[in-house]
Structure formats: structure tokens, C-alpha cells
C-alpha positions, 0 to 999 in steps of 0.5 A: 517467563522473562529472563533479564541478563545484564552485560558486564561493564568495565566502568564500575568497580562494584557490580551491586549498584549495577544490579540494583539499577537493572532491578529497579528498571525491571521492577518499574517497568513491570509495575507500568505494564501491570505485571506482578512483582513479588517474591514468588514471581521474581528470582534474582540470580545476580547476573540475571533476573527471572520473572514468572508471569501468571498464565492469565496475564496476556502474553501480548501484554508482555511482548508489547507493553512491558518491553516498551516500558522497559525501553523507555526507562532504559533510555531515560536511565542512559540519558542521564549518564555518560560513557560506560556508566550507561547499560544495555540489557538483554531479555529472553521471553518464553512460555510453558509449564514450571514445576515446583519441588523441594529444591525450587522451580524446574521444567524444560521450558525454564531451561530453554529460556535461560539458554536463549538468554545465554545465546551467542545470537542474543549477544551478538545483536546486543553488540550492535546496540551496547546501551540499548534493549535487545529481546530474544523470543522462542520459536513457539512464542513468536508463532503463537504471540508475536505473529499476531501483533504489529511487531512481527516485522521487527524480528529476524530469525536466528539459530541458537545452539547452547550446550546441548540445547539447539532451536530457532529463535527470533531477535529484536533490537528495540527501537529499530523497526525491521532491523536486521542485525549484520553478521560479523564482517558485513557492511552497514549502510549507516552509523548514527553518531550522537552525544548521549543527551541526544539519544532519542533523536539518534534512535528516531533517525535510525528507526526511520532508516531501518524502516526504509530497508536500510541497515543502521547502528547507533554509536555514542562513542564519538571517536575510536582509535584512528586508523590509516587515513585518520578514519575512526577504526570503529567506523571502517565497516560503515558506508555513511556517518550520520552525525546528530548536531546540537550544542551537546556535541563538542567542537573537537569531536565534530571537527574529527568526525567531519574529516572521516574519509567516507560520506558524512551528513550532519543533522542539525536538531538544535541551534547552536551546534558545530555545523560549520565543520561539515560540508554536508548538512541538513537542518530539521529545527522547528520541523514537524514529525512528518516533514522531518522524515521526508526531508531526512530520508531524501537527504540521507538516501539520495545521491548528489552530484555535488560534493556538498549541500545544505538543507535548512528549514526557513521559518519565514513561512510560519505565519503564512501557513498556520505555524507549519514550517516548510523546508526549502529543498535543494533539488539534486540532479537525479540519475535515471531511476532503476526499475524492478518488475515483481511477479508471481511465477505463473505471470512470468510471460507477461512480466517479460512482455512488460520488460521488453515494452519498457526497454526503449525507455532505457535507451532514452535514458528515462530508466537506468536498468530493468530487472524482474523478480519472480516470487513464490512461497519457496523464495519469499520470506514474509518477515525477513529478507528484502531483495537487494534490487527492490530495496534500491530500485527507483520504480517497483512494478508489481504484477498483480494476479491471484498467484501473487495474492496467494503468496501474500507479497502484499503483506511481506516485509519487502513490500512494506519496505518498498511502500515506505520508500514510496511514501518517502518519495524516494521511489515509486510502487506501481501495481500493474493489474494483470488478471482479475483478482481482489487485489484492493486489500493488499495493494489498494492504497496505490493507484494502479496501472493500466488506466483505471486499474482495468485488468490487462487481459480484459483490454480488447488488445493486450498491446493497448494495456501494455502501452498504458503501463509504459506511459504511466512508467514514463510519466512517473519517471519524470515526476521522480526526477522533478519533471521539466522546470516550471515557469517562475511567476513574476514578483506579484503573487497570483490573483486571489481566487476561491478553491471552488472557483479553481477546482470546479465539480460542476459547470465549465472550468475556467482556470483549470480548463486544459485544451485537447490536442484538436481544440483549435481545429474544433473551434475552426470547424464550428464556423464552417457552413454546412458541416455537421459536427459530432463530438463523442467521448466517455462521460466526464471526459469534457465534451460539454466543457470543450464546446462551451469553452470554444463558444465562449472564446469566439464572439461570433458564436455568442448565441449558440444554444446547448440542449440536453436530451436528459433535461425534459424541458429541452426535449420538445425543442430538440424534437422540433429542431428540423422545423425551428432551427436557428443559428448554432445548436448543440444537442448533448446526450444524443444516445438518450434520444428515442430512435425516431428522434435520432433518425430525424436529426440524422436527416436534418444533418444531411439537409444542412450539408446539401444546403451549405447552410451558414446560418443553421449548423448542428453539433451532436454530443454523445458517448463512443459509438454515436457516429456508428449509430448515425451511420446506421440510421443513414449511411450517407451521413458519414461523408457529411459530418466531421467527428471529433473523438475524445479519449481518456486524457493522458496523465500529462494532460491531467497533471497540466490541469492540476498545475494550473490549479496549483499556480492559481491557489499558490500551492503544490501537491506533493503527489501529482502523478498519483492523483493523475493515476487515480483520476483514470483519465477523467478530468472531472475526477481529477478536479473532485480529488484536488478540491478535497485534498486542498480542502483537507489541508485547510486551503480556502483561497489563494495562499499568500505564499507558496505551500506544499500540500501533503496528499492523502489519496485514500482520505480524499477518495473516501471523503468524495465517495462519502459526499456522493453517497446520498446522490447515488445510493438509490440508483445503485440499490434499484440496479442491484435488486433487479435479479433474484435475492439468491443471485448476483448478476446485477452486482457483478455487472455493476462492478464490471461496469466500474472497471471499464475505461469509458463507462460502457459495458456490452451485455452480449445477451446477459440478462438484458430483460432485467434492464428493459425499463430501466431509465435513470439520469446516471445509468441507462440501458441502450437496447439498440446496442445492447449496452449499459452506459454510465452517463455521469462521471461522478457516478462512475467514480463512485462505482469504482469505490464500491466492493462486492461484499458491500453491495451484496449486503446492501441488496440483502443477497443471500448467496449460497457459499460454494464449498471448494476449499481444503482448510488447514488448521495447524501450529506454525512449528508444524509448517513442514507438514503443511508444505508436504501437503501443498506438494501432494495436492498441488497436481490435483488442483485443490485449493488449499487454504491456510492462514498464510494467505491472510494479512495480519491484524483485525482482518484475521478473524473475518478472513478465517470465518470466510475461509471456513464458510467455503471449506469442504474439507478441514485438515487439522495438523495435530501435535502437542504444539497445536493442541497447546496453542491458545489461538487454535483452541480458542478461535480456529478449533471451535469455529472449525468444529461448528462448521463441521456440525452445521455446514457439511465440512468434513474434518480430518485430524492429521496426526503429525506428532505425539500428542494427547489427541486420544484424550481430546474428545472434541477431535478424537471423535473424528478418524485420525490419519494415520490411524495408529501412529504419527507422521513423525514416527513413521519412516519418511517414505511411509509418511509420504505414502499416508499424505499421498493416500489423503490426497487421493481421498480428498480428490474423490471428495471434490470430484 
């Protein structure tokens, strides 16, 4: 049921025309949305319209399609009018039974929807958008309809009190995503002032700001009565004026607004407007939608050190960049960013360690200040309040663990606001993986810390994990503040190069080679007679590249031979080296040689050292631990070799690689820090990602003029993984099918291997018999050291993109699902009883599952299905609301009853309120708790006793 209420207006003497306009708007929007419009469905009460929508019509269609159509038509209507001839519309939505008698329609639900339409809360929201559309929905409608749509973040909870009617409700100002209407007396961050014909521009700017977590209001009255100091009285509560400038804006109005004593920014949306009146202005003329959003958020929300600045679009680059106009930004001097550490309450100690480790960055002026925010179900409003510290922070560290996932922080409005600011480059959000958890669904779009996303507790030393986080924060701060100035190229553009020549996925890079810290010493040691050299490091770290680069730079080493233990053609040559060794020879993949061959080469190293040979020198390249294996073969080798250990590249080194590629191609990636974190210290992975991102952006050769490349890391990861899948599919399949069909030992080992920093996993006796005959070019088992080793950096990247459920499906595993949870089916109007259940079950450490754990949208059904499969007990909170819920009756309850029939799940109806439970055969066949009454009809202490006894019964069931 829909009630459309029309506010009064002083601009017309007769209300007939006004009502006709509103009636026409509602009629046309109903027709556009496919809703019925006839005498039986519509009732005109003069100052309001009642539209009754039949039960078979989707309520989602009313909330989404019809409301959007009405808002669109209202904007068009107001754009063609001026001043008080424009109108605003208030709408109330509810659902329920309607009774017909001799006098007409009646029912408690009809009374409720009219009370909502007449509520002070709706009228107050309408005052913030006097010529817009404001919608109020009942608490029931929100729980059963809105909560399952993408509109959930656009509503805020309000209290409604009209005569004897009192209830919770939810209000939305259409066009303001996530807007919270400020209470009387509160301040507003932004007021967007515009002439009527620029309404759509103003609404877009307001939506952009509110989506980033700020409060914003639209204002079409250009000037109110002046207050002291010349400021318009209507803006006294506003911190920042945004003036939409086009030829529609009169010069006198622009002049008056430019003299406002607060901060004012003019946004030029069309040429020819009065922009000269404003000291602070930004032009978005000819920019694409994405560029407009980024530019405006930076201009409107970033403080500057100067009193005025100009940001304009330069169209000179259009021909060079395929018609995409680039904004020439003025770089402001940024203050040190502030940092907020968000964590679940059980992770408070680790958050404190992080804060203490990061504190030196404050004294170095890298960070402004540090604060922590502990979140729990009790203090986290998923759909409403955004913490003030998170809203303004330059950096947000999110400590990821199972406890944080349980409170659903990753689907909260607060997190969405933080991520929106992150994407607008106003801040950075960094997940810090503390303990192992399936965190990818909530936070997987953001590159994690510590390096590679390896949980901090899994590092050999927790201090090393914390240090990795500190270095990641330091580097991100430099990127946020613009980093050190980059050298300006001379007048001539860079030489023309191909994309694959710059970012290479195979072979030795030339353009993007970056020298490790000890590269100069390595070059000198290669020339030293009698010295054996060992170069060890993880796969993909650049060992072979470093060697080949050093050889290429020294003419005296031109005859160097590089042999590989993975190449069958080189194996006979390697085995014959002690007898046929000439010049400088390098043996790569030393760890793949048979033990007896490794022993012969160790002896050969000693002999060369004893002879001080200048014409025969040997270099061994291998994974970490190569030196230890040599010493175990011959202890006296340790004094005769020089060891170079390459570790994962620090982020600054990876960024140096990226910047060298940018200079060669005359481009600039807008998210270098995120590319670096995703590469997890692997230079080759960084090359792969940069190649894919540039290719997606249409870069094939060096660009004729500087071009900014938008970075879509998620797309780049998926495309690289897609290219690698044919190469590694069979390798993965062979490995994960080495155990039985009803176990996942190999799947879990492969995923554990993917989380390692260096691609090496110690087996420690874990089913090593499964891998005794395993030999592969990409993954091999070292029986002597009892390790699994990834010997291909691309393979390690590929493994890191795989999910456990996908691997189980690929291997055809049929694992018995552990029944270890208590599933709760309930109406959101009964959430109080869910909270009381949680209190009673918490000391028993029972895993209570409800839909509060899962994300909205298309994952909903899948997550419920998974939860039902793990349910050993299912509690159905029975009330009139739950029995009336379409979602419960059509989705949750049938699946729950089926699980009870086939899966050994015990169903317990918990009677929380009066209902027709005893006339519902599907449920009443199960014994209800309490047996003869309901919890709401019991005294509070008796209801608590019933819940305590229920908790005891569940504890016995799970014992």
C-alpha cells in the first residue's frame, strides 16, 4: 500500500492544479513501473493519494522500480518550473491486509501507513529536500523487502509517534545514497547550490558526497536573507558551499555567493558561466563520469594550503588518448594522514601492538595521529552510523580475523564509506590479516598486509609480520602524499617501445630491471678467482635475471654459460662439470639435482677454491636453504663460498620497477601502491599485473603524451589467472587428487603453500608418502628436507587466486559436512529474542548462525544453504511476523524442514509471540518451547529461565 502526501505550497492560489500535477506524476510512474492504476486501486483524498497494489505484484518492484520512476518524473517536472512552482513529494510504503465493508476500506495496516505519511520524521526529512522525493517505509517493510535489496544503505532508522501510533520506521531521501538527515541544530558538511535547470548536476554532486560519508543538502534558493557579515542566513549551518556554475546561473547571484564568509567552491559544468567571481573553482567540462567523480571528491574534500586554486580540464590530450579528456590536477601540500585501526574486541591486544609499532611514524611526521576502534555486534550499526574517525581518516587498517567477520564489518555502511573514499583516492583502506579466516569475500578486493596476505600469527616471528605492516603503512603514506617528486623528462618524448618489451613476463627484463642493494658487490664477486658463489632466494625473486644482467654489463663475462637442472638437455653437462668445466658456469635450480650430483658439485666448489682458479668459476642458484644443503654435504664448504640471499622485494623496489615502465610507456598508473602490495614482493608478478592493466587500458606502445591509467586490480588478477589456467590446471588436478575422495589433505596443503611468502612449505611428516613420486616443472617434493617447493613464480601467483570450494569441486571431493552449528530462523522484528539467545549460548561456546553473518545480494541463498548443511540444531523463532514473512515461508523454512528430514538436524520452534503456530502443520509437529505459552506472555524472569533451559538442552545435544 502506497500513500502519496503533497506538501502545501505558497506559490499557487488554487490547489486543484497542484493535485492534478501530483496525480499525473503518480499515474505515469505507476504505468512506467507496471503497477495497476484504476478506480479500485486508487483513492484520492485531496491532500493525499492511496494506491493499493495487489499481493501478486513484487514489493521490490514498488520499492525500486516505481520509486525510481516517480523520482525521475519529479525531476523533469521541477526542471521546467521555477521558484515555488516546483513541488516536493512524500511517500509512505507498507504492506498488509485490507478489509472492505459497507463504508469502504479499513484495517490496522491502512491506519499505520497513513500515520507514517503524517509523521514528523517524514516531514523533517522532506525539509532537507523541499523539491525532492522522500520515502518512509514501515519497520516490517524494511526487514522483509528493503533489507534484501541494494537500497539498504540509503535508509536511516527513525521513531514515529502520531497520536496513539508509535513505531520504528525507515526514511530515504531519494538521490542521496546513504544520506543521514541531520537533526535540527546540527551542521551540514556541504550545501550544493544550483539554478533549477542544473538540478541533475546538483543531485549527482550531492550523491557523490553522501556516498563518501559526508552530509550534503540541495539548495535551489540562491540567496536567503543576509545575516551579519553578509552571509546568507540559510547557510549558517553549512561548512562548505558548492555552487554549480553554468550559463543558467545569474551573475549577481554568483557574485553574492562568492562573498560568503565560509569555504566556497564553484563547479563549472558548462562553459560560459560566471566562474570569475570565485577564487576556488573546479571545471568538469568534457570529463567522463569516472573522472568527474575522482576530481570533485579531491577538490571538495582535500584541504589546501592556499586560499585559492583552479582545477580545469585540458582538452589538448583528447586526440592523443582516444577522446578521453584528462584533468590537469594541482597537487596540494598534504598533511600527514591520520590512521584508525579497526578491530574486533578479541583482537584488541594485537591492535595495540600495531599501534605501538606505528607510533614512531607519528614522530617522523609520516602519520598524523593513531587511534583504534573496537567493533562488536553491540556497537556496530550495519546500516546506519559511520564512526567519525573512520569517516575522516587518511588510512584505515582493518584487523581481519574470524571475530571481525562474525560481526560483518565488511558489509557495514561504515566500511562501504571507507572503501568509497579509498576508491576516490581520498584515503587508503588496508586489511591486516591477523588470524586465518575466509576473509576474501568481505575484504578480497583490497590488497592485504602483511606481505602476501599471510596471517600474522603464521609468521615464524610475529615481530616480522608487524614490521611488514609498518613498512606497508609507511609506503602507503608516501603514495597518499604524492611521494617524492619524480624527475621531469627532457623536451623529447621517450623512445617508442612495445608493451611486452617494457613489462616482460618471460626472459630477462631490460627496461624494468631494478638493481638489488648488493648488485654491485655481486658483479665484483663474479670476477674473483677461486670464489664459489651461491645465489639463493624464492622462485620469481629475480635470481636468474640478476645473474644475466650482471653478465650482460661485463664484457669479460661474455662467455658465461647458464645451465638449468630443470632442462633435460643440460643435465648431462651439469653432471660432467667437474671433469669438463671451462670459464664461468652457473647452475640454476640446484635444489632439483639428485643428491649425488649435488655432492659432486660441492666437492668441485672446494677444489676450485683450493686451486684459486681464475679461469674456472662456479655459481649455484637455488631456493632458500641451498647454502644449508651444501654445508650438510661438506661442512668445510661454508668457508669457501660467498652467499647472496635475495628476499622478497620491498614495496619501494617494486614501485621503482613500475615507475621505470611508466617512463618508458609515457603512462602513469593511478594505484602503484596497490599493485605493489598485490605483487607480494615478486617482481615478476608486478610485471604480469602491469602488462595486463596497461593492455586493458589499450596501451600497446609508448604513448605520445602522458596518460593516466585507471587501475582495476581485480580485473587484472582475474585476467592473468585466466591466461595461466591452461598451463597449470593439470598440475593442480594431479596434486589435489593424490589423497582419498573423502579427504582434503592435498587441497589444504596446496592452499597453505599458496600463503607462504617464499613458496616453500615444510611438511613435518604430514602424509609425505603422497608425494614420494611427485616430479613436476612447477611444484616438486624435496624428500631430504621434507618440503614442498613452488619452483615457478607464475604458478605461485596462480595458486593464490584459488579458493578451497573451487578446488574441492575440481577434485570431485565429497567431504562430510560437520554439523557443528545452531541455525536460527527469525523475523527481524524479533531480533531482541535472537540477542537474548546469543547471550545464553555464548558461555557454552556454541556456534550460533543467523543471517547477520552473511552479505546481501546474490550470495544470500548460497550462504544459507551452506549454513543449513552444517546445522545440528535449528531454532525457529515463531511469531506472527515470522509466519507472515514471504522470505521465511518461501526460502528459509522449506530448506530447513528438508534438512530436518534428511540431514539429522533437530528443529526446535521457539514461541516468542502469539501466532497461528498450532494451525501450521509443517511446524507444529515439532515440540514448541515453551510448550503452552509464548515468551512475550511470560514474566521477564520466566522467559529468561526458558532460554537458559533451552541452552542447556543444546549443550547436551552438542556434547
